[in-house]
N, C-alpha and C positions, 0 to 999 in steps of 0.2 A: 433358430428353430427350423424345422423342415416342413415344407408343404409339398404335397404330391399333385402333379398336374394330371391331365386326362390320360396320359400314357403311363401313369403310375411311376413317373420318374420323380425322385426327390429333388427339390430345389431349395437352396439355402436362402434364408431371409434373416435380416437383422432388424430388430425393433429397438429404437433408442429414443429416449426423451432427454432433451437438453434444457436446463433451466439455470438462469443466472441467480446464484445464491448470495450475491453481494449485499443486497438489502437485508436478507435474513441474518447475515453475519453481523451487520450493524445492530440489528435488534437484539441478537444474542449477546453482544458485548454490552449493550445498554442494560439489559436485564441482569447480567452477571454483576455489573457494577452496583446495582441496587441490592442484590441479595448476597453478595460476597461478604462473609463475616470474618474471614481469615486475613484479609488484606489489612495491614497495619497492626493487627493484634497478635500476629504470629511472632514468637520470640526468635524463631529461626528464619533469618532472611538470607536468601541466596546471594552470594557475592556477584557483583557485576561482571558480566562476561568480558573476558580479555580477547581483543581482536588481534589476530596475528598478521593480517595483510590489509592493504588499503581497499581492496575490493570488498572484503567483509566489513570493514569500517564504514564504507559508503552504504552498503546494504543495511547495516545497523542504524545509521543516521536517517536513512529513508524510513525505516520502520518506526523510529522515534518520532519523526515528523508527522507520520500518519496517525500515530497514537496521540500526539498532541492535539490534532484536529478532531480525532474521534470517529472518523469514518473513512472508508476506502477512497482512494484517489478518484475512482470512477464516479463516485457520488458527490465529490467536492465541487462547490461553486468557486467562482473566481477568487473571492476574498479568502476562502479557506485554503485554496492552493497558494495564494500569496503568503498566508501565514506559515504554511508548511515550508515553502521555499525560503522565507526569511529565516526560519529556524535552521535550515540547512546552510544558508549563507553565514549566519552567526556562528555555527558550529565549525565552519571552515571546510565544508564538504566540497566547495568549488575550487579548493586548492589542489584537489586530486585530479590528475590528468584524465581527461575524457569524461569527467563526472557530469558535465553539462548535457552530454548526449544521453547518458543513462537516466538522469533525472527528468529530462524532457520526455523521453519515451515512457517512463514510469507514470508521469502525470498526464500523459496524452496531450502535450503541448509542443509547439515548435521551439527551437532554440531562441529564436527572436522573442517569442512570448516569455520564455524563461528569463531572459536578460531584461526584458521590460518589467517583469514582476520584481526582479532584484532592484532595478532602478527606481520603481515606484516606492519601495520601502526605504531606499537610501535618501530619496527626496523628502519623505516624511520625517526622517530623523534629523535632517539638516535644519 
């Protein structure tokens, strides 16, 4: 919008409000799971998406790991991140070149932390 100064010259201004909606998205997903009547009762189920390259596959696996935990990575605690990363490990995500870098960045952890989370789970299963 424009504001005029004392000399009647128009000056441009931008007014913006930034708000993190991550928490609202979690609430929305929770409410939808409670009121969704079509899930499971629908005779038409969409076929599972076919991925055509490894980057898309890694993105899909990351989305599935987040869905497994049920909240965005930014709101996950350590145990939830360990669960998501164990899912990725079990699904073979870390066989994809440079996947550790992408997963670390996505979950907001270092590569060292990523591998320690994988190691924690491998010690549990032994």
